[in-house]
N, C-alpha and C positions, 0 to 999 in steps of 0.2 A: 207512385205516380205523382208527378209534380204538375200542378196547374198554374199557369201564368195568365194574369189578366191581359186582355187584348190591348188595353190602353196604356199599359206599363211599358214604355219604350225607354231603353237606357239612353241617357244623355250622351251626345257625341256619336250616336249610331250613324255610320256612313250610308246606310240605306235610306235615311230620312232626309228629305229636302228641308233646308232651313228656310224660314219665312223671311222674305226680303220685302221691305217697303221702300218705295221710291216716291219722292215728292219733287214736283217740278213747278217752277214759276217762270212765266214768260213776261218780260217787260218790253213790250213793243211801244211804238210811238203812240202816244195818247191822241185819240181823235177828239176834235172839238165838237161838243154837242150842237153848237150853232151851225157848223158846217154840215153835220149830219141832217139837220133840219133843212138847210139850203137844198140838199140833194132831193128831198121829198117834195119840194115845190114843183108844180107842173110847168111853170113858165117863168121867164124873167120878169114879166109884168106883174104876175101874181106875187112873186117873191118881194118885189119892190113895194107893193101895196101892203103886204103883211108887215114888213119892216117899218113902213111909214106909220101904220097903226100902232106898232109897238113903241115907236118914238113918241107919238102923241100921248100914249098911255103913260110912258115914263115921265114925260114933262108934267102930266097931270098929277102923278104921284109926288114928284118933287115939289110942286106948288102946294099940294095938300100937306106935305111934311112941314113946310115953312109956316103954314097957317094952322096946322094941327086939325085940319078938317078936309075931308075929301069932297070936292065939288060934285054936285049932281049934274053939271053940264057936260054931257058926253057929246063930242062932236059927231055930227051926222055924216060928214064927208071929210076927205083929206084933200089938201090943196096940192097943186102942182109943185109948189116950193118944198113941201114936206116929202113928196115922192122923190124929188131931185136930191134932197138931203139923205133920204134912205138909200138911194143908189150910191152916193159917195161913201156912206157908212159901210155898205156891203163891200165895196171895192177896197176900202181901207182895211177892213177886217181880213179879207182874203189875202191882200198884199202883206199884211203883218204876219200871217201864217206861212206864206210862201217864201218870204225874204226876211226872216228875223234878224240875221246877221247885219244886213244893210240898214234896216230900220231901227235897230237898237243902238246904233252908233251913227247918228245923222251928221255929226261934226266931222267925222273922218271921211276921207274920200273912199269911194267904192274900190274894193280890191280888184286887181286885174284877173284874179281867178274867178270872180263872180260872173255869172251869166248875164248880169245887168250891165257890166262894164262897157260893152260894145254899144249900148243904147244911150250912153252919156246921160245918166239919170241925174235929176235934181231932187235931193231928199229934203 
């Protein structure tokens, strides 16, 4: 009587399924974290206010970097001028993301194949 261990399977046995490993990587278009944040804001006015505060804070940090000291003067309100600047910055950012080809080459005329061509843009 011959006993064979259950775990002893001859190599190349057609009854045994071979282990297959599959690795997949998807390289989709990277989304901008700033645009993801824009989507979370409840209104246009709220988004402008948030970006205006960020601009004020950024200016404050730049000044602090030049003086090597962070000022304790925190603005209590934002001005209309800063809100308008925030709006321009938001629009610039969205346009740069939507029309990179046109804005990366401002000296060349807009191609006829571009959807902006009919609008006669000035870059």
